[in-house]
LOZA-869369 format. One line per 10 residues: number of its first residue (from 1); their letters; for each residue y, x, z of C-alpha. Coordinates in steps of 0.05 Angstrom, whole numbers. Each point is the difference from the previous one (the first is absolute). Layout:
BEGIN
NUM = a = Y/X/Z | ...
! end
This chain:
BEGIN
1 = xxxxxxxxxx = 2207/1760/1983 | 39/-57/29 | 22/5/73 | -40/-61/21 | -63/29/-31 | 4/62/43 | -8/-38/65 | -58/-41/-27 | -37/63/-20 | 11/38/65
11 = xxxxxxxxxx = -66/-22/31 | -39/21/-62 | 33/68/-2 | -16/14/73 | -72/-21/-8 | -7/42/-63 | 29/61/34 | -50/-6/57 | -61/-11/-44 | 13/37/-66
21 = xxxxxxxxxx = -22/68/24 | -66/-25/30 | -25/-50/-51 | -21/54/-49 | -57/21/47 | -31/-68/4 | -53/-30/-45 | -2/-57/-50 | 22/-70/23 | -14/-42/-61
31 = xxxxxxxxxx = -47/-50/33 | -52/-18/-53 | 20/57/-47 | -47/59/3 | 21/68/25 | -6/27/-71 | 69/-29/-13 | 28/56/43 | -7/49/-59 | 40/-47/-44
41 = xxxxxxxxxx = 54/-11/53 | 6/75/13 | 9/15/-75 | 49/-58/-6 | 43/26/58 | -1/71/-29 | 25/-30/-65 | 56/-35/37 | 20/63/37 | -6/50/-58
51 = xxxxxxxxxx = 20/-41/-60 | 49/-52/27 | 29/15/68 | 14/75/-1 | 28/-4/-72 | 44/-59/20 | 30/36/60 | 8/63/-43 | 37/-39/-53 | 46/-31/52
61 = xxxxxxxxxx = 13/68/31 | 18/29/-68 | 45/-58/-19 | 37/4/66 | 13/73/-16 | 29/-18/-67 | 42/-55/32 | 25/48/53 | 24/48/-54 | 36/-53/-40
71 = xxxxxxxxxx = 33/-30/63 | 23/69/23 | 32/10/-68 | 37/-66/8 | 22/17/71 | 27/67/-24 | 43/-34/-53 | 4/-76/9 | 14/-37/-65 | -27/-58/-40
81 = xxxxxxxxxx = -36/50/-44 | -35/38/55 | -17/-65/35 | -31/-28/-64 | -43/62/-2 | -32/-20/66 | -22/-69/-23 | -64/19/-38 | -24/48/55 | 14/-53/52
91 = xxxxxxxxxx = -37/-53/-39 | -58/47/-13 | -7/18/73 | 6/-72/24 | -53/-23/-50 | -44/58/22 | 5/-24/72 | -32/-66/-22 | -62/42/-15 | -7/20/73
101 = xxxxxxxxxx = 27/-62/35 | -71/-29/6 | -24/63/36 | 32/-19/66 | -56/26/44 | -21/68/27 | 55/53/-8 | 51/-49/-29 | -6/-51/56 | 0/55/53
111 = xxxxxxxxxx = 69/21/-26 | 23/-71/-14 | 14/26/-70 | 8/-68/-34 | 46/-25/54 | 46/59/-5 | -1/6/-76 | 2/-73/-23 | 26/-50/52 | 42/-49/-39
121 = xxxxxxxxxx = 50/-30/-2 | 42/57/26 | 59/-13/46 | 64/27/-32 | 43/-12/62 | -45/43/43 | -2/54/-54 | 76/1/-5 | 7/3/75 | -49/59/3
131 = xxxxxxxxxx = 39/36/-54 | 67/-13/33 | -22/22/69 | -48/54/-23 | -49/-29/51 | -68/-23/-24 | -72/15/17 | -53/-14/-53 | -58/11/48 | 6/-65/39
141 = xxxxxxxxxx = -52/-51/-26 | 26/-69/-17 | 71/17/22 | 11/51/-56 | -49/-24/-53 | 51/-41/-39 | 53/56/-6 | -42/51/-37 | -49/11/-57 | 3/-28/-70
151 = xxxxxxxxxx = 39/-63/20 | 55/41/32 | 6/45/-61 | -1/-63/-44 | 63/-23/37 | 34/67/8 | -7/21/-73 | 4/-66/-38 | 42/-49/39 | 68/-16/-32
161 = xxxxxxxxxx = 52/56/4 | -54/50/21 | 32/60/-35 | 68/-9/33 | -31/-4/69 | -28/70/-10 | 69/26/-16 | 44/-34/52 | 2/-3/75 | -65/19/35
171 = xxxxxxxxxx = -26/30/-65 | -30/60/35 | -34/-44/51 | -25/-46/-55 | -30/58/-38 | -34/25/63 | -30/-68/13 | -30/-3/-69 | -28/70/7 | -29/-17/68
181 = xxxxxxxxxx = -33/-63/-28 | -32/39/-57 | -20/57/44 | -37/-46/47 | -35/-36/-57 | -24/66/-29 | -25/24/68 | -39/-64/13 | -34/1/-68 | -15/74/3
191 = xxxxxxxxxx = -32/-8/69 | -42/-59/-25 | -23/37/-61 | -17/61/42 | -45/-41/45 | -36/-32/-60 | -12/70/-27 | -26/20/69 | -52/-28/49 | 19/-73/-11
201 = xxxxxxxxxx = -31/4/-70 | -69/7/32 | 16/-52/54 | 17/-51/-53 | -59/14/-47 | -51/3/56 | 20/-69/28 | -54/-44/-27 | 5/-63/43 | 44/-60/-14
211 = xxxxxxxxxx = 24/-14/71 | 72/7/26 | 25/71/-11 | -51/16/-54 | 23/24/-68 | -25/-61/-37 | 27/-46/54 | 68/34/-5 | 1/-4/-75 | -17/-75/-3
221 = xxxxxxxxxx = 49/-15/56 | 55/37/-36 | -17/-34/-66 | 12/-66/35 | 62/25/37 | 33/25/-64 | -15/-66/-34 | 31/-36/59 | 61/45/-5 | 6/-13/-75
231 = xxxxxxxxxx = -5/-75/12 | 49/1/59 | 53/55/6 | -1/22/-73 | 2/-69/-33 | -6/-61/45 | 50/15/55 | 60/20/-44 | -20/-58/-46 | 11/-48/58
241 = xxxxxxxxxx = -71/-16/23 | 20/8/72 | 71/-26/-6 | -7/-70/-28 | 11/24/-71 | 63/40/14 | -4/65/-40 | 16/66/34 | -4/45/-61 | 30/60/37
251 = xxxxxxxxxx = -61/1/46 | -49/22/-54 | -27/69/-10 | 43/46/-44 | 57/-50/-3 | 59/48/-13 | -35/41/-53 | -25/-64/-33 | -73/22/-5 | -32/-54/44
261 = xxxxxxxxxx = -44/-28/-55 | -24/69/-21 | -18/16/72 | -39/-64/9 | -38/12/-65 | -15/72/20 | -24/-23/68 | -49/-51/-29 | -23/48/-55 | -14/52/54
271 = xxxxxxxxxx = -40/-50/40 | -43/-16/-61 | -11/74/-11 | -24/10/71 | -43/-62/-3 | -36/24/-63 | -3/73/22 | 32/19/-66 | -50/42/-40 | -48/5/59
281 = xxxxxxxxxx = -34/-48/48 | 44/-45/41 | -3/-64/42 | -12/-38/-65 | -64/39/-12 | -18/-9/73 | 2/-76/-10 | -47/7/-59 | -47/41/44 | 2/-57/50
291 = xxxxxxxxxx = -18/-49/-56 | 69/-31/0 | 14/8/-75 | 31/-70/-7 | 50/15/55 | 17/67/-31 | 12/-33/-67 | 45/-52/33 | 41/53/36 | 8/42/-63
301 = xxxxxxxxxx = 21/-61/-40 | 50/-21/52 | 30/70/2 | 14/-7/-74 | 29/-70/6 | 46/21/57 | 23/62/-37 | 15/-41/-62 | 40/-49/42 | 41/57/31
311 = xxxxxxxxxx = 12/32/-67 | 25/-67/-27 | 59/-2/49 | 65/26/-32 | 31/60/34 | 33/8/48 | -44/-40/48 | 60/-13/45 | 34/-40/-56 | -65/-35/-20
321 = xxxxxxxxxx = -5/-32/68 | 58/-45/-21 | -3/3/-76 | -75/-5/-12 | -29/-34/62 | -59/-31/-37 | -25/69/-22 | 9/28/70 | -36/-60/29 | -59/11/-47
331 = xxxxxxxxxx = -5/73/18 | 3/-18/74 | -57/-49/-8 | -43/48/-39 | 10/54/52 | -18/-51/53 | -66/-15/-35 | -16/74/-4 | 17/8/73 | -50/-55/19
341 = xxxxxxxxxx = -55/33/-41 | 11/67/34 | 15/-22/70 | -54/-53/5 | -55/10/-53 | 2/76/-8 | 6/12/75 | -59/-46/13 | -43/31/-55 | 11/70/27
351 = xxxxxxxxxx = -7/-21/74 | 71/25/14 | 40/-33/55 | 73/-12/-18 | 36/24/62 | 74/-8/-15 | 39/-65/9 | 28/-30/-64 | 72/-22/-9 | 25/-67/23
361 = xx = -5/-58/-48 | 25/29/-66
! end
């Protein structure tokens, strides 16, 4: 999550926190749609919770455990070999996070999980200062978001000369910083998973309205928000859409590890999975229930077009910004088309109010 996006979502998070635990007790708010749709929506939300959300957080929790083990092995004996052994677990965990990024409501938003785990770009100078002084506090929103999480590990483990930095001056402090970052990530994810396995599961599945703070309202808002983030911070901004065409490749997600493209593809693939409901009912099926089959077909088709455009970009994405601008531009435009379908047409069809402010002019 880019720093600028955090501020623009603050109002939505506050409103969600106030309403999320009461909306489940209220009735249907579908206007002309009969109350019988409640049974469908209840089953759909149970499918989301049981078959997509809890498994996604469980997978991330497990992959963070594997990453922690491989990183500790590296810290115990820093070398190019032990560092190389962390790359696949790091990539697997970061890709797994893309499967929960869209779930930034309820327990995740209450803990600011996305802010703390994936605010990019990270700020190396602040990280280095924290390591040198041994003074840092990861619990301060906005002030500490960009010095922790996956982006911080991306820099600490994969920036040039990373191995030597874990063997020279401040090596002990550097190792502690990495362990503190990982420990905090694991705690946040474990807490979020625990709440989804607890009372929040019922709160989510019993929320049958589509107003602000409802489960369907939160899902559709987050679909749009994640598409906006893909169009802006993940692709458009480092590509130069807000800087008169000047590329800032080092501002993209997963820059140091070189997995920016894979992360973007995983993010969009995850969004499609949540949209369809995977093997059960999802928002796509809800559109069909609302007699919006043509819109559903258009959204599904545009998902495929946008994914194909992302997959056509040579890796790493950071190099493609300069070397393959036409392919990046096409992917950007296809993502923009999908964003419009979700943020305007899908939101209107489901009577969901989009409550976050979009990014500026990209």
